[in-house]
C-alpha positions in Angstrom: 0.0 0.0 0.0 1.4 3.4 -1.0 1.5 6.0 1.8 0.7 9.7 1.4 3.4 12.1 2.5 2.9 15.4 4.4 2.6 18.2 1.9 1.6 21.1 4.1 1.6 21.1 7.9 -1.5 22.9 9.0 -4.4 22.5 11.5 -7.6 22.5 9.5 -10.6 21.5 11.6 -12.4 20.0 8.6 -10.2 20.1 5.5 -12.4 19.5 2.4 -13.3 20.5 -1.1 -9.9 20.1 -2.8 -9.8 21.0 -6.5 -7.0 21.9 -8.9 -7.0 25.2 -10.8 -5.0 24.4 -13.9 -4.9 28.0 -15.0 -3.1 29.2 -11.9 -1.4 25.9 -11.0 -2.8 26.1 -7.5 -4.8 23.8 -5.3 -8.0 25.3 -3.9 -9.2 23.6 -0.7 -11.4 24.6 2.3 -11.8 24.3 6.1 -15.5 24.0 6.6 -15.6 24.6 10.3 -12.7 27.1 10.2 -14.7 29.1 7.6 -11.6 29.4 5.4 -10.8 29.1 1.7 -7.2 28.0 1.2 -5.2 28.5 -2.0 -2.0 26.4 -2.1 0.9 26.8 -4.5 2.9 23.6 -4.6 5.8 25.3 -6.5 6.5 27.6 -3.5 4.7 25.6 -0.8 2.9 28.8 0.2 -0.7 28.6 1.4 -2.9 31.7 1.2 -6.0 31.9 3.3 -9.2 33.9 2.8 -11.6 34.1 5.8 -15.4 33.8 5.2 -18.5 34.8 7.2 -20.0 31.3 7.5 -19.1 27.7 7.0 -17.9 27.0 3.4 -19.0 23.7 1.8 -17.0 23.7 -1.5 -15.1 25.8 -4.0 -14.9 25.6 -7.8 -12.8 27.8 -10.0 -14.6 30.2 -12.4 -11.6 31.9 -13.9 -8.1 33.0 -13.0 -9.1 35.2 -10.1 -12.8 34.2 -9.6 -14.3 31.2 -8.0 -17.7 30.1 -6.7 -18.1 28.9 -3.1 -20.9 27.3 -1.2 -21.7 29.1 2.0 -24.5 28.3 4.5 -27.3 30.1 2.6 -26.2 29.9 -1.0 -23.6 30.0 -3.7 -21.3 33.1 -3.8 -18.8 34.4 -6.2 -15.4 35.3 -4.6 -12.5 37.4 -5.9 -9.6 35.1 -5.0 -7.2 38.1 -4.8 -9.2 40.2 -2.3 -11.7 37.8 -0.8 -14.6 40.0 -1.7 -17.8 37.9 -2.1 -21.2 38.5 -3.7 -24.2 36.2 -3.7 -24.7 34.3 -7.0 -27.6 32.0 -6.1 -29.7 31.6 -3.0 -30.1 27.9 -2.0 -32.2 26.9 1.1 -31.7 30.4 2.6 -35.0 29.8 4.3 -33.6 26.7 6.1 -31.1 27.9 8.7 -30.8 24.3 10.0 -29.1 23.3 6.7 -25.9 24.3 4.9 -24.3 23.7 1.6 -21.7 20.9 1.4 -19.6 19.4 -1.4 -20.0 20.1 -5.1 -18.2 20.2 -8.4 -18.9 21.3 -12.0 -20.1 19.0 -14.7 -18.3 19.0 -18.2 -20.7 21.7 -19.4 -19.7 24.0 -16.5 -22.8 23.6 -14.4 -22.3 23.4 -10.6 -23.8 20.4 -8.8 -23.9 21.1 -5.1 -25.7 19.5 -2.2 -27.1 20.5 1.2 -27.2 18.8 4.5 -28.6 19.3 8.0 -26.2 20.8 10.6 -27.5 18.0 12.8 -27.0 15.4 10.0 -30.7 14.7 10.0 -31.5 11.8 7.7 -32.9 12.8 4.3 -32.9 16.6 5.1 -30.6 17.5 2.1 -30.9 17.9 -1.6 -28.5 17.8 -4.5 -29.0 20.9 -6.7 -27.8 21.9 -10.2 -26.8 25.6 -10.6 -26.6 26.7 -14.2 -24.3 29.5 -15.5 -27.3 31.9 -15.6 -28.0 31.4 -11.9 -31.0 29.1 -12.3 -31.2 26.5 -9.5 -33.0 23.1 -9.9 -33.2 20.2 -7.4 -31.9 16.9 -8.9 -31.8 14.4 -6.0 -33.9 14.7 -2.9 -33.8 13.0 0.5 -30.0 13.2 0.8 -28.4 13.0 4.2 -24.7 14.1 3.7 -24.2 15.2 0.1 -20.6 14.6 -0.9 -18.4 13.5 -3.8 -19.5 13.9 -7.4 -17.6 13.2 -10.7 -18.3 12.5 -14.4 -16.7 10.0 -16.8 -14.6 11.1 -19.8 -17.3 10.3 -22.3 -19.7 12.6 -20.2 -22.3 9.8 -20.1 -22.1 8.7 -16.5 -22.2 10.7 -13.2 -21.1 9.1 -9.9 -22.4 10.5 -6.6 -22.0 9.9 -2.9 -24.4 10.3 0.0 -22.0 9.4 2.7 -24.2 7.4 5.2 -25.4 5.0 2.5 -21.8 3.7 2.2 -22.4 3.7 -1.6 -21.2 5.3 -4.7 -24.2 5.6 -7.0 -24.1 5.9 -10.8 -26.5 7.8 -13.0 -26.9 8.1 -16.8 -26.0 11.7 -17.6 -27.2 13.8 -20.5 -24.6 16.5 -21.2 -26.9 18.7 -23.3 -29.7 19.0 -20.8 -27.8 18.3 -17.6 -30.4 15.6 -16.6 -29.8 12.4 -14.8 -31.6 9.0 -14.9 -31.3 5.3 -14.2 -29.9 5.4 -10.6 -27.9 2.3 -9.6 -25.3 1.3 -7.1 -21.7 1.3 -8.5 -19.7 0.6 -5.4 -20.5 -0.6 -1.9 -18.1 0.3 1.0 -18.3 -1.6 4.2 -18.5 0.5 7.3 -15.3 -1.2 8.6 -13.3 0.5 5.8 -14.6 4.0 6.6 -17.3 6.2 5.1 -17.2 7.5 1.5 -16.7 11.2 1.5 -15.1 13.3 -1.3 -14.2 11.8 -4.7 -12.2 12.3 -7.8 -11.7 10.5 -11.1 -8.6 9.5 -13.0 -7.7 9.4 -16.7 -8.8 5.7 -16.8 -12.3 6.5 -15.4 -11.5 4.8 -12.1 -12.8 6.7 -9.0 -10.7 7.7 -6.0 -12.8 7.9 -2.8 -11.7 9.6 0.4 -12.6 7.4 3.4 -13.8 9.3 6.5 -12.6 7.4 9.6 -10.8 5.1 7.2 -7.3 6.7 7.1 -7.1 6.1 3.4 -8.1 7.0 -0.1 -9.4 4.0 -2.1 -9.4 3.5 -5.9 -12.3 1.6 -7.3 -13.4 0.3 -10.7 -17.0 1.7 -10.7 -18.0 -0.7 -13.5 -17.3 -3.8 -11.4 -17.4 -2.3 -8.0 -14.0 -3.8 -7.3 -11.4 -2.2 -4.9 -8.2 -1.7 -6.9 -5.8 -0.1 -4.4 -5.6 2.0 -1.3 -3.4 5.0 -0.3 -2.7 5.1 3.4 -3.1 8.5 5.0 -1.7 9.4 8.4 -5.0 10.8 9.6 -8.2 9.1 10.8 -10.6 11.4 9.0 -10.0 11.8 5.2 -12.6 14.1 3.6 -11.3 14.8 0.0 -8.8 14.2 -2.7 -7.9 15.9 -6.0 -5.4 15.3 -8.8 -3.1 18.3 -9.5 0.3 19.4 -10.5 1.5 20.4 -14.0 1.1 16.8 -15.2 -2.0 16.0 -13.0 0.0 13.1 -11.6 -0.1 14.2 -7.9 -3.0 13.2 -5.7 -3.6 15.9 -3.0 -5.5 14.8 0.1 -7.1 16.9 2.8 -7.7 15.7 6.4 -9.6 16.8 9.4 -8.8 17.2 13.1 -12.4 17.6 14.3 -13.7 15.5 17.3 -10.6 13.5 17.9 -9.9 11.9 21.3 -6.6 12.5 23.0 -5.4 9.1 22.0 -6.3 9.8 18.3 -4.5 13.1 18.5 -1.4 11.3 19.7 -1.7 8.6 17.0 -2.3 11.2 14.2 -0.4 14.4 15.1 -0.6 15.8 11.5 -4.4 15.4 11.3 -5.8 18.6 9.6 -2.8 18.9 7.3 -2.5 18.5 3.5 -1.0 15.3 2.1 0.1 14.2 -1.3 1.2 11.1 -3.2 2.1 10.1 -6.8 -0.2 7.1 -7.3 1.2 6.2 -10.8 -1.9 7.3 -12.7 -3.0 10.8 -13.9 -6.1 12.7 -13.2 -8.2 14.8 -15.5 -8.7 18.6 -15.5 -11.6 19.9 -13.4 -14.2 21.9 -15.3 -14.5 25.6 -14.4 -17.9 27.0 -13.6 -19.6 28.5 -16.7 
């Protein structure tokens, strides 16, 4: 089993939402509970931080100096130089018990982003699609913890994770309309291995799933459901992963330090830091919003 190495020593409470901006050659990632957007430059090993007014659920690039972020009451545009934000689309602003969580853009540049209850109430969340014109439409209801989402290279299949199900589900995807159909289970993950959280996809259309409470990122063949390999991560809670670097051959992995016992803190002193590994396969570029 390959082991991820410490890339950036930091103390994120809930490191999430990793995504590579190929235009700036930077890794965007977030600390949900710390209410921070991080922009990491691997070339200089410098990490820049922008503070936010509420919990942040995800980030997607929308240009060189512009990104969209999910805050508690909707999607906001952010100037990544100044940190200035403006609301782009309200989502569940009338439900203060919910917040936005993970999300990514489909190959046509539409943002798919989910909500969840702050108390993790079962079925309280929804996966939404946010179009470039700001239109918001619900796509999957009765979600508990909306998490990883990716698309295959032929743009015909979408994979999606609702964490407590222990599953990665597959959907037929129509690129032109942005509609999904034919829900089915692609991968089943036993609770003993951890809980599926964030997810990315590689150039071979294999999926990489971050395992919350599993100290690992696992690579699966979603067509057979078979586990192909695991990357060991020196943290208990592994929320997200993303391919990056000039060749897209480095897997960056975020971790969390939230709710750890003293024994776990001793066992995983670098929890909350950013890790990396070269797994021997390349990723694919992440679509920008719009």
